[in-house]
C-alpha positions in Angstrom: -54.1 93.6 54.5 -57.2 96.2 53.3 -57.3 99.7 52.8 -60.1 102.2 53.4 -60.8 105.6 51.8 -62.7 108.5 53.5 -63.0 111.8 52.7 -60.1 112.9 54.4 -57.6 110.2 52.6 -56.5 106.6 53.0 -56.1 104.3 55.3 -54.1 101.2 54.7 -54.6 98.1 57.8 -51.2 95.7 57.7 -51.8 93.2 59.7 -49.3 91.0 59.9 -47.1 92.7 57.4 -43.1 93.5 58.0 -40.6 95.6 55.8 -39.7 93.1 53.3 -37.2 94.6 51.2 -35.4 98.3 50.9 -34.7 99.8 47.6 -32.4 102.5 47.0 -32.0 104.0 43.7 -32.8 107.6 42.9 -35.8 106.9 45.4 -36.2 105.1 48.6 -38.6 102.2 48.2 -40.0 100.1 51.2 -41.6 96.9 50.1 -44.3 95.9 52.7 -46.0 92.5 52.7 -48.1 89.9 54.6 -47.2 87.1 52.5 -50.4 87.3 49.9 -50.7 91.5 49.3 -47.8 93.8 48.7 -47.5 97.6 49.2 -44.9 99.6 47.6 -43.9 102.9 49.2 -41.7 105.0 47.0 -40.2 108.0 48.9 -38.9 110.7 46.1 -38.2 113.7 48.4 -36.6 114.5 51.9 -38.7 113.5 54.6 -38.5 112.2 58.3 -38.4 109.2 60.4 -39.4 110.0 63.5 -38.9 108.1 67.0 -40.5 109.6 70.1 -39.5 113.8 70.2 -37.0 112.7 67.8 -36.7 113.6 63.9 -34.1 112.2 61.6 -34.3 114.1 57.9 -33.4 111.6 55.0 -33.1 112.3 51.5 -33.1 109.6 49.1 -31.2 111.8 46.6 -28.3 111.9 49.5 -27.6 108.0 50.3 -26.0 108.7 53.5 -28.6 109.7 54.9 -30.7 107.1 54.3 -28.3 104.9 56.8 -31.6 104.8 60.1 -33.9 103.2 57.2 -31.9 100.6 57.0 -32.7 99.7 60.8 -36.6 99.2 59.3 -35.6 95.5 57.5 -38.3 93.3 58.7 -40.1 95.5 61.2 -43.6 95.1 61.7 -45.7 97.8 59.7 -49.0 99.0 61.9 -50.3 100.8 59.0 -50.4 103.7 56.1 -52.2 106.5 56.0 -52.1 108.9 53.4 -53.8 112.5 53.3 -55.9 114.2 51.0 -53.1 117.1 51.7 -50.1 114.7 50.2 -49.1 114.1 53.4 -48.2 110.4 53.8 -47.6 108.4 57.1 -45.8 104.9 57.8 -46.4 103.7 61.3 -44.6 100.8 62.6 -45.1 98.6 65.6 -42.5 100.2 67.9 -43.7 103.5 67.7 -41.3 105.3 64.8 -42.9 106.6 61.5 -42.3 107.8 58.3 -43.4 110.9 57.3 -43.1 112.2 54.3 -44.9 116.2 53.1 -45.6 117.3 49.6 -43.0 119.0 47.2 -43.8 122.1 45.1 -41.5 121.0 42.4 -41.4 117.0 42.3 -43.5 114.2 43.1 -42.9 113.5 47.1 -44.0 109.8 46.9 -46.2 106.8 45.6 -48.0 104.2 47.4 -48.6 101.0 45.2 -51.4 98.8 46.7 -51.0 95.0 44.8 -53.3 92.3 45.6 -55.1 89.1 43.6 -58.2 91.2 42.8 -56.7 94.6 42.4 -54.1 96.7 41.8 -54.4 101.0 43.3 -51.8 103.3 43.3 -51.5 106.7 44.7 -49.0 109.1 43.6 -48.4 113.0 45.5 -48.3 115.3 42.2 -46.5 118.7 42.5 -47.5 120.6 45.3 -50.1 118.3 46.9 -52.9 116.5 44.6 -52.6 113.0 45.2 -53.6 111.1 41.8 -55.4 107.8 42.1 -55.1 105.1 39.6 -56.9 102.0 40.4 -57.2 99.3 38.4 -59.8 95.7 39.2 -57.6 92.2 38.1 -59.2 90.1 35.0 -60.3 87.5 37.7 -62.3 89.9 39.6 -63.8 91.6 36.2 -64.9 88.2 34.8 -66.6 87.4 37.7 -69.1 90.1 37.5 -69.7 88.9 33.8 -71.1 85.7 35.6 
């Protein structure tokens, strides 16, 4: 698992990754993992799950609307795309995708990438600005000193 940053945003390559955990509280959380690295996708506003030409609206604040998400447990993830405009896409091997657009009043989503060498968190702030938090691990920082 790795990511690339470009002028347009971030693209996470999720080779051999699956949805390992679905968490529901005041938001929807998906833990996507390849066994060594993890990505947490947390959705806090209404969004769509798209399958072919059919889009289904879900809203973490309305738990009954999350029923279609349960079918994503153990689904293979093809990739995650974050546009600098605040649009998030989680793409699955079976051609389904989750699409989250920015919200004018609330944080729409968070994507947290965790590896042994770094931590990257992207947050869609109210409006559409993507805020970036990045941290290298102590092990990685120590290796730079040698």
